[in-house]
C-alpha positions as CSV (number, residue, x, y, z in Angstrom):
1,M,-93.7,143.6,-22.7
2,T,-92.5,141.3,-20.2
3,K,-89.5,139.3,-20.3
4,E,-90.0,135.6,-21.6
5,V,-90.0,133.4,-18.2
6,R,-86.9,131.0,-18.0
7,V,-86.3,128.2,-15.1
8,R,-83.6,125.9,-14.6
9,F,-83.3,122.8,-12.8
10,A,-79.5,122.2,-12.0
11,P,-78.6,119.0,-10.4
12,S,-74.9,117.5,-9.4
13,P,-74.2,114.2,-11.1
14,T,-73.0,112.9,-7.8
15,G,-75.5,110.0,-7.8
16,A,-79.2,108.6,-8.1
17,L,-81.5,111.6,-8.5
18,H,-83.4,111.7,-5.1
19,I,-87.2,112.3,-4.9
20,G,-86.6,116.0,-3.6
21,G,-84.8,116.8,-6.8
22,V,-87.4,115.4,-9.2
23,R,-89.7,117.6,-7.2
24,T,-87.6,120.6,-8.1
25,A,-87.7,119.9,-11.5
26,L,-91.4,119.1,-11.4
27,Y,-92.1,123.0,-9.9
28,N,-89.7,124.4,-12.2
29,Y,-91.4,122.4,-15.2
30,L,-94.8,123.1,-14.3
31,F,-94.3,126.9,-13.5
32,A,-92.8,127.3,-17.0
33,R,-95.4,125.7,-18.5
34,K,-97.8,127.8,-17.0
35,T,-96.5,130.8,-17.9
36,G,-95.0,129.9,-21.6
37,G,-91.5,130.0,-20.8
38,K,-88.7,127.5,-21.0
39,F,-87.4,125.1,-19.0
40,L,-83.6,124.7,-18.6
41,L,-81.4,121.5,-17.4
42,R,-77.8,122.4,-16.6
43,I,-75.5,120.2,-15.1
44,E,-73.6,121.3,-12.5
45,D,-70.3,119.2,-12.5
46,T,-67.8,121.5,-11.0
47,D,-66.9,119.1,-8.2
48,Q,-65.0,116.5,-10.6
49,T,-64.2,114.6,-6.9
50,R,-67.9,113.7,-6.4
51,F,-68.5,113.1,-10.1
52,V,-70.3,109.4,-10.6
53,Q,-70.2,107.8,-13.9
54,G,-73.9,107.2,-15.0
55,A,-75.5,109.7,-13.0
56,E,-76.1,112.4,-15.9
57,E,-77.5,109.7,-18.0
58,Y,-79.7,108.9,-14.8
59,I,-81.0,112.2,-14.8
60,K,-81.8,112.7,-18.5
61,E,-83.9,108.8,-18.2
62,A,-85.6,110.1,-15.0
63,L,-87.0,113.2,-16.4
64,D,-87.8,111.5,-20.1
65,W,-89.8,108.7,-17.9
66,L,-92.1,111.3,-16.3
67,G,-92.5,113.4,-19.4
68,I,-91.0,116.5,-18.1
69,G,-88.0,117.1,-20.4
70,P,-86.0,120.5,-20.4
71,D,-86.5,122.7,-23.5
72,E,-82.8,123.2,-23.4
73,S,-80.4,121.0,-22.0
74,P,-76.7,119.1,-22.7
75,W,-79.0,116.7,-25.1
76,N,-81.0,119.3,-26.3
77,P,-78.8,122.6,-26.6
78,G,-80.2,126.1,-27.2
79,D,-78.6,129.6,-27.8
80,C,-77.1,129.6,-24.0
81,G,-74.8,126.8,-23.9
82,P,-72.8,124.7,-23.1
83,Y,-75.2,123.3,-20.4
84,R,-72.1,121.6,-18.4
85,Q,-70.7,123.9,-15.9
86,S,-67.3,121.8,-16.3
87,E,-67.4,122.8,-20.3
88,R,-67.8,126.4,-19.1
89,K,-65.0,126.4,-17.1
90,P,-62.6,129.2,-19.0
91,M,-65.2,132.0,-18.8
92,Y,-65.5,131.6,-14.7
93,M,-62.0,133.4,-14.0
94,Q,-62.8,136.8,-15.9
95,Y,-65.9,137.3,-13.6
96,A,-63.9,136.0,-10.4
97,M,-61.1,138.9,-11.9
98,D,-63.8,141.6,-12.0
99,L,-64.9,141.1,-8.5
100,I,-61.0,141.5,-7.2
101,E,-61.0,144.3,-9.7
102,K,-64.0,146.0,-8.2
103,G,-63.0,145.1,-4.7
104,H,-65.7,142.6,-3.5
105,A,-63.1,140.0,-3.9
106,Y,-59.3,138.9,-2.9
107,Y,-56.8,136.2,-3.1
108,A,-56.3,134.0,-0.4
109,F,-52.9,131.9,0.3
110,D,-53.8,130.4,3.3
111,T,-52.7,126.4,3.5
112,S,-55.1,123.8,5.0
113,E,-52.8,123.6,7.9
114,E,-53.3,127.4,8.6
115,L,-57.0,127.2,8.0
116,E,-57.3,124.5,10.9
117,A,-54.9,126.2,13.0
118,M,-57.4,129.6,12.5
119,R,-60.5,127.5,13.4
120,E,-58.8,126.0,16.5
121,R,-57.9,129.2,17.8
122,L,-61.5,130.8,17.5
123,T,-62.7,127.3,18.9
124,A,-60.5,128.0,21.9
125,A,-62.0,131.3,22.4
126,R,-65.4,130.0,22.4
127,V,-66.7,131.2,19.1
128,V,-69.7,129.4,17.9
129,S,-69.2,129.0,14.3
130,P,-65.6,129.7,13.2
131,Q,-65.2,130.9,9.9
132,Y,-63.2,133.0,7.4
133,N,-65.0,136.5,7.8
134,S,-64.5,140.2,8.0
135,I,-62.8,139.9,11.1
136,T,-60.6,137.1,11.0
137,R,-59.3,137.5,7.2
138,T,-57.2,140.5,8.8
139,Q,-55.1,137.6,10.4
140,M,-54.7,135.4,7.4
141,K,-52.5,135.2,4.4
142,N,-54.4,136.9,1.3
143,S,-54.0,140.2,-0.8
144,L,-56.0,142.1,2.0
145,T,-53.0,141.7,4.3
146,L,-50.1,140.9,2.2
147,P,-47.8,143.8,0.5
148,E,-49.0,144.0,-3.4
149,D,-45.6,143.1,-4.3
150,E,-45.6,140.2,-2.4
151,V,-49.0,139.3,-3.9
152,K,-47.9,139.7,-7.2
153,E,-44.5,137.4,-6.7
154,R,-46.8,134.6,-5.1
155,L,-49.1,134.6,-8.0
156,A,-45.9,134.8,-10.6
157,S,-44.5,131.8,-8.9
158,G,-47.6,129.8,-9.3
159,E,-48.2,129.3,-5.4
160,A,-51.9,127.8,-4.9
161,Y,-54.6,130.2,-3.9
162,V,-58.3,130.5,-4.1
163,I,-60.4,133.7,-4.5
164,R,-63.1,134.6,-1.5
165,V,-65.7,137.3,-1.9
166,K,-65.1,140.1,0.5
167,I,-68.1,140.4,2.8
168,P,-69.3,143.9,4.2
169,R,-68.7,143.7,7.8
170,K,-72.2,145.9,8.6
171,E,-74.8,145.3,5.8
172,E,-78.4,144.1,5.8
173,V,-79.1,141.9,3.0
174,R,-82.7,141.5,1.7
175,L,-84.5,138.9,-0.3
176,N,-88.2,138.8,-1.1
177,D,-88.6,135.1,-1.4
178,M,-91.8,134.0,-3.7
179,I,-93.0,131.6,-0.8
180,R,-91.2,132.9,2.6
181,G,-91.7,136.6,1.8
182,W,-88.9,138.8,3.1
183,V,-85.9,137.3,4.2
184,M,-83.4,139.4,6.0
185,V,-79.8,138.7,6.9
186,H,-77.1,140.5,8.5
187,S,-73.7,140.3,7.0
188,S,-71.9,139.5,9.9
189,T,-73.1,136.1,10.1
190,L,-71.9,135.6,6.4
191,D,-68.2,134.2,5.6
192,D,-66.1,134.9,3.1
193,K,-66.9,132.2,0.8
194,V,-64.8,130.6,-1.8
195,L,-65.4,131.5,-5.4
196,M,-62.6,130.1,-7.5
197,K,-60.6,126.9,-5.9
198,S,-57.2,126.1,-6.1
199,D,-57.7,123.8,-9.1
200,G,-59.1,126.5,-11.5
201,M,-62.7,125.3,-11.0
202,P,-65.3,127.5,-9.7
203,T,-67.5,126.8,-6.5
204,Y,-71.3,126.5,-6.9
205,H,-71.4,130.1,-5.7
206,L,-69.8,131.9,-8.3
207,A,-70.6,129.4,-11.4
208,N,-74.4,129.4,-10.3
209,I,-75.1,133.4,-10.5
210,V,-72.7,133.7,-13.6
211,D,-74.6,130.9,-15.3
212,D,-78.2,132.1,-14.3
213,H,-77.2,135.6,-15.5
214,L,-75.6,134.4,-18.9
215,M,-78.8,132.0,-19.3
216,K,-81.2,134.7,-18.6
217,I,-82.8,132.9,-15.5
218,T,-85.9,134.6,-14.5
219,H,-87.0,132.5,-11.3
220,V,-84.9,130.4,-9.4
221,I,-86.9,127.7,-7.9
222,R,-84.8,125.5,-5.6
223,G,-84.5,123.4,-2.6
224,E,-84.7,125.1,1.4
225,E,-81.1,123.8,1.5
226,W,-80.0,126.7,-0.5
227,L,-81.9,129.5,1.4
228,P,-78.9,130.1,3.5
229,S,-76.8,130.6,0.7
230,A,-79.1,132.9,-1.0
231,P,-78.1,136.6,0.5
232,L,-74.4,135.9,-0.6
233,H,-76.2,135.2,-3.9
234,V,-78.1,138.5,-3.8
235,L,-74.6,140.3,-3.0
236,L,-72.8,138.9,-6.2
237,Y,-75.7,139.8,-8.1
238,K,-75.2,143.4,-6.9
239,Y,-71.4,143.4,-7.3
240,F,-71.6,142.3,-10.7
241,G,-74.0,144.8,-11.5
242,W,-77.1,142.8,-12.3
243,E,-79.3,143.8,-9.9
244,D,-81.8,144.9,-12.3
245,T,-81.8,141.4,-14.2
246,M,-81.7,139.3,-10.5
247,P,-84.0,136.7,-10.6
248,Q,-86.8,136.2,-8.1
249,F,-86.3,133.2,-5.6
250,A,-88.4,130.3,-4.4
251,H,-87.0,128.1,-2.0
252,L,-89.3,124.7,-1.6
253,P,-90.0,123.0,1.8
254,L,-88.1,120.3,2.4
255,L,-89.3,116.6,2.3
256,L,-89.6,115.1,5.6
257,K,-89.7,111.2,7.1
258,P,-92.8,109.8,7.4
259,D,-93.1,110.7,11.1
260,G,-91.9,114.3,10.0
261,N,-89.0,114.1,12.3
262,G,-86.2,115.3,10.1
263,K,-85.3,115.3,6.3
264,L,-86.2,112.2,4.2
265,S,-83.4,110.2,3.4
266,K,-82.3,107.0,1.4
267,R,-81.4,105.4,5.1
268,D,-85.1,106.0,6.3
269,A,-86.3,104.7,3.0
270,D,-84.3,101.2,3.1
271,K,-85.4,100.8,6.6
272,Q,-88.8,101.2,5.9
273,G,-88.9,99.5,2.3
274,F,-89.9,102.3,-0.2
275,P,-87.6,104.1,-2.8
276,V,-86.7,107.6,-2.6
277,F,-85.3,107.7,-6.2
278,P,-87.7,107.6,-9.6
279,M,-85.6,104.5,-11.0
280,D,-83.5,101.6,-9.6
281,W,-79.7,103.2,-9.3
282,T,-76.5,100.9,-8.6
283,D,-73.5,103.0,-7.8
284,P,-70.7,102.1,-10.0
285,N,-67.9,103.0,-7.3
286,T,-69.6,101.3,-4.5
287,G,-72.0,98.9,-6.0
288,D,-74.6,100.1,-3.3
289,K,-78.1,99.3,-4.8
290,A,-81.6,101.5,-4.4
291,I,-84.8,100.9,-5.6
292,G,-86.9,103.0,-7.8
293,F,-90.4,104.0,-8.4
294,R,-90.2,102.9,-11.9
295,E,-89.0,99.7,-11.4
296,Q,-91.5,99.0,-8.2
297,G,-94.6,99.6,-10.4
298,Y,-95.6,102.8,-10.3
299,L,-97.2,104.7,-13.3
300,P,-95.2,108.1,-14.1
301,D,-98.5,110.3,-14.4
302,A,-99.6,109.1,-10.8
303,F,-95.8,109.3,-9.5
304,L,-96.2,113.1,-11.0
305,N,-99.4,113.6,-9.4
306,F,-98.2,112.4,-5.9
307,L,-95.3,114.5,-6.4
308,A,-96.7,117.5,-7.1
309,F,-98.8,117.2,-3.8
310,L,-95.6,117.2,-1.7
311,G,-95.6,120.9,-0.9
312,W,-98.1,122.2,-2.8
313,N,-101.8,122.3,-3.1
314,P,-104.5,123.4,-5.7
315,G,-106.7,125.5,-2.7
316,D,-109.6,123.1,-3.0
317,H,-110.1,119.4,-2.4
318,K,-109.5,117.9,-5.9
319,E,-106.3,115.2,-5.7
320,L,-106.4,113.9,-9.2
321,F,-104.8,115.9,-11.9
322,S,-103.3,115.0,-15.1
323,L,-100.1,116.7,-16.1
324,E,-102.4,119.2,-18.1
325,E,-104.4,119.9,-15.3
326,L,-101.4,120.4,-12.9
327,I,-99.9,123.0,-15.1
328,E,-103.3,124.8,-15.2
329,A,-103.3,124.8,-11.5
330,F,-100.2,125.4,-10.5
331,S,-99.0,128.7,-8.7
332,I,-96.0,129.1,-6.5
333,E,-98.3,131.0,-4.3
334,R,-100.0,127.7,-3.1
335,I,-96.3,126.2,-2.1
336,G,-96.3,125.9,1.8
337,K,-93.1,127.5,3.8
338,S,-93.2,124.1,6.0
339,G,-91.8,120.7,5.5
340,T,-94.1,118.0,4.1
341,K,-94.4,114.6,5.5
342,F,-93.3,111.5,3.1
343,D,-96.5,109.1,2.7
344,I,-95.9,106.0,0.9
345,N,-99.4,105.1,1.4
346,K,-100.6,107.8,-0.3
347,S,-98.2,107.3,-3.2
348,K,-99.8,103.9,-3.6
349,W,-103.2,105.3,-3.5
350,Y,-102.4,107.7,-6.2
351,N,-101.2,104.5,-8.3
352,E,-104.0,102.4,-7.5
353,Q,-106.4,105.5,-8.9
354,Y,-104.3,105.7,-12.2
355,L,-104.0,102.1,-12.5
356,R,-108.1,101.4,-12.4
357,A,-108.9,104.8,-14.8
358,K,-107.1,102.5,-17.4
359,S,-109.2,100.4,-19.8
360,D,-109.2,96.9,-19.6
361,E,-107.5,96.4,-23.0
362,E,-104.6,98.3,-21.3
363,L,-104.5,96.6,-18.1
364,A,-104.2,93.4,-20.0
365,A,-101.1,94.6,-21.9
366,Y,-99.6,94.5,-18.6
367,L,-100.8,91.0,-17.8
368,L,-99.8,89.2,-20.7
369,S,-96.4,91.0,-20.8
370,D,-96.0,89.4,-17.2
371,L,-97.4,86.1,-18.8
372,E,-94.9,86.1,-21.5
373,K,-92.1,85.9,-19.4
374,E,-93.7,83.1,-17.5
375,G,-93.9,81.5,-21.1
376,I,-97.6,81.5,-21.1
377,S,-99.8,82.7,-24.1
378,L,-103.4,84.1,-23.3
379,D,-105.5,86.1,-25.8
380,L,-105.8,89.7,-25.1
381,A,-110.0,89.5,-24.9
382,K,-109.3,86.9,-22.0
383,G,-106.9,88.8,-20.3
384,A,-109.1,92.2,-20.7
385,Q,-111.5,90.4,-18.6
386,I,-108.9,88.9,-15.8
387,A,-108.1,92.6,-15.6
388,H,-111.6,93.6,-15.1
389,I,-112.3,91.7,-12.0
390,I,-108.8,92.1,-10.5
391,K,-108.3,95.9,-11.2
392,E,-110.0,96.8,-7.8
393,R,-107.3,95.0,-5.9
394,A,-104.3,95.9,-7.6
395,T,-102.0,98.7,-6.8
396,F,-99.3,98.1,-9.4
397,P,-99.6,96.3,-12.6
398,A,-97.5,93.2,-11.4
399,D,-100.6,92.5,-9.0
400,L,-102.8,91.6,-11.8
401,W,-100.6,88.8,-12.3
402,K,-100.0,88.1,-9.1
403,E,-103.8,88.2,-8.3
404,G,-105.1,86.9,-11.6
405,K,-102.8,84.0,-11.6
406,F,-105.3,81.2,-10.3
407,M,-107.2,82.0,-13.4
408,V,-104.8,81.0,-15.7
409,N,-102.8,78.3,-13.6
410,A,-105.2,75.6,-11.9
411,P,-104.3,75.2,-8.4
412,T,-101.9,72.3,-7.5
413,D,-102.1,72.7,-3.8
414,F,-105.1,74.4,-1.3
415,D,-104.7,76.8,1.7
416,E,-104.5,74.3,4.6
417,E,-106.1,76.8,7.3
418,V,-109.2,77.4,4.8
419,A,-109.2,73.8,4.1
420,S,-109.3,72.3,7.7
421,K,-112.2,74.8,8.6
422,K,-114.5,75.0,5.2
423,W,-113.5,71.7,3.7
424,N,-116.4,69.3,5.0
425,N,-118.7,66.6,3.6
426,E,-121.6,69.5,2.8
427,A,-119.2,71.2,0.6
428,V,-118.0,67.6,-1.2
429,I,-121.9,66.8,-1.9
430,V,-123.1,70.0,-3.3
431,L,-119.6,70.4,-5.8
432,G,-120.3,66.7,-6.9
433,T,-123.7,67.7,-8.0
434,Y,-122.0,71.1,-9.6
435,K,-119.7,69.3,-11.5
436,E,-122.4,66.6,-13.1
437,K,-124.4,69.7,-14.1
438,L,-121.5,71.3,-15.7
439,N,-120.6,68.3,-17.7
440,L,-124.2,68.4,-19.1
441,F,-124.7,72.2,-19.4
442,A,-125.0,73.3,-22.9
443,G,-126.0,76.8,-22.9
444,E,-123.8,80.1,-22.6
445,F,-121.8,80.0,-19.7
446,T,-122.1,83.4,-17.9
447,P,-121.8,84.5,-14.5
448,A,-125.8,84.1,-14.0
449,S,-126.0,80.6,-15.6
450,A,-122.9,79.4,-13.2
451,K,-124.5,80.8,-10.0
452,S,-127.9,79.4,-11.1
453,M,-126.6,75.8,-11.3
454,L,-124.9,76.4,-8.0
455,E,-128.0,77.1,-6.4
456,E,-129.6,74.2,-7.9
457,A,-127.0,71.9,-6.6
458,A,-127.1,73.4,-3.3
459,E,-131.0,73.1,-3.1
460,K,-131.0,69.6,-4.5
461,N,-129.1,68.4,-1.5
462,G,-130.8,70.6,1.0
463,I,-127.6,72.4,1.7
464,K,-127.4,76.1,2.3
465,L,-125.2,77.9,-0.1
466,G,-123.9,80.2,2.2
467,K,-122.1,77.6,4.5
468,I,-120.0,76.5,1.5
469,M,-119.1,79.0,-0.5
470,Q,-115.5,79.6,1.0
471,A,-115.3,75.8,0.5
472,V,-116.1,76.4,-3.1
473,R,-113.8,79.2,-3.9
474,L,-111.3,77.2,-2.0
475,A,-111.8,74.1,-4.6
476,V,-111.7,76.5,-7.8
477,T,-109.0,78.9,-6.9
478,G,-106.8,77.4,-3.8
479,V,-107.5,80.3,-1.5
480,G,-110.2,81.3,0.6
481,A,-111.0,85.2,-0.7
482,G,-110.9,86.9,-3.7
483,P,-112.7,88.8,-6.9
484,D,-116.3,87.8,-7.5
485,L,-116.7,84.1,-7.8
486,M,-119.1,83.9,-10.5
487,A,-117.1,86.3,-12.6
488,V,-114.2,84.1,-12.3
489,F,-116.1,80.7,-13.1
490,S,-117.3,82.7,-16.4
491,I,-113.5,83.5,-17.5
492,I,-112.2,80.3,-16.5
493,G,-115.3,78.3,-18.6
494,K,-117.4,75.3,-17.4
495,E,-114.8,72.4,-18.9
496,E,-112.0,74.1,-16.6
497,L,-114.4,74.7,-13.8
498,A,-115.4,70.8,-13.6
499,K,-111.7,69.4,-14.1
500,R,-110.5,72.1,-10.9
501,I,-113.8,70.5,-8.9
502,G,-112.8,67.1,-10.1
503,F,-109.1,67.6,-8.8
504,A,-110.2,69.2,-5.5
505,L,-112.5,66.3,-4.8
506,K,-109.9,64.0,-5.4
507,T,-107.0,65.6,-3.5
508,L,-109.0,67.4,-0.4
509,K,-109.5,65.3,2.5
510,V,-112.7,66.0,4.9
511,N,-110.9,65.9,8.4
512,S,-113.1,63.7,10.6
């Protein structure tokens, strides 16, 4: 029997969850569901200086909105808790001490001033990347260079220290990434990373490895920015003696700016007016505000479908997938290696497709909700009629009211440009006749009957209907373009239609 697949999403509560993080969560979720495994969420809050109030709750709400909630988390714990690293703090030191005892880590007592002096010396010596490594550690203040008695004295006196990993000087580190294939790094390029900080909290590198091991994680699916750290993580698994249970790694490609030039950031999004966060966010410390996809009117299913295709493809031309279909089609092998351009227009296209696929009654619910905020009452049947003829013009639910407002509220003013060009005596004559016909009409008022009467009014006055149709639309809607006009007439009804035509005839003046 193969062991159960267990994956995890491990964000830090340092602010709003970026779209790249949401994609990582989605791919982990899809992989877990596809393999019948478990999807865990672990809050990596070891860096208390960067903790932001409300960020953890934001992560939970975002995943809940998208319907990709974890099987195990701080809010839904399983057998491998706690699920916040800050609550796991007591256990990390024992693992750091284990590495020291095995000769794979050491105490370092260097002050910040001494570290800076070391970097300055290396820079002066034209070293490209000054770092604390297998060469420079021999000149620093640590348990590898100090006498054993002095180390014990420093520890006993409570002197501040960190624990660093001891990277070998000449060793090739190999990693078989599920997306990128074999990755090989020489240990001489790696530095002796800090594993335990002076405040007693572990760094990401130690806590990440220990937690993944204890939580029985089988696959680590994370962003490309962690690829340079992967060789260190491979070494740590080896030093702990956990090579046999080391998870498989998959490093996801970057999300790029729309022009493909660099990593997508909030600053780029702000400049171009689109979101990079799932929901609105206001930083409690700075007051900085960011717009979210949810509040912009994106449907969660459409957003997920769009997100899935930012780096993955199913291998055919199909683009629209339900969450269930994404689970069925998903495979890590079809994730690309290179970065993916972020195309906000494509996200809008997805939203349009999902919006139009909804029933008229579902769309009417959005419309009625917006009407309620305006203090306007409308029955569901009429709302469904409006939604039916508007939905092809809508990208977001709010567009139903924006584009269909004229069918509920009669225009009080008119597009001046259209009026100056199209409002003429011929339009006035035909609309006057049409109004009379509407007042006398007693049958069922349908798009067909509305059109028939309008054609009769034009024919009676010897005027071609095509010449005045934009003026007719202007009189009834206030603008020169919109959905099928006869359908509009049928929805607003003959009494309202006659009333609007009468108002236009009184208000609009024919240019001489």
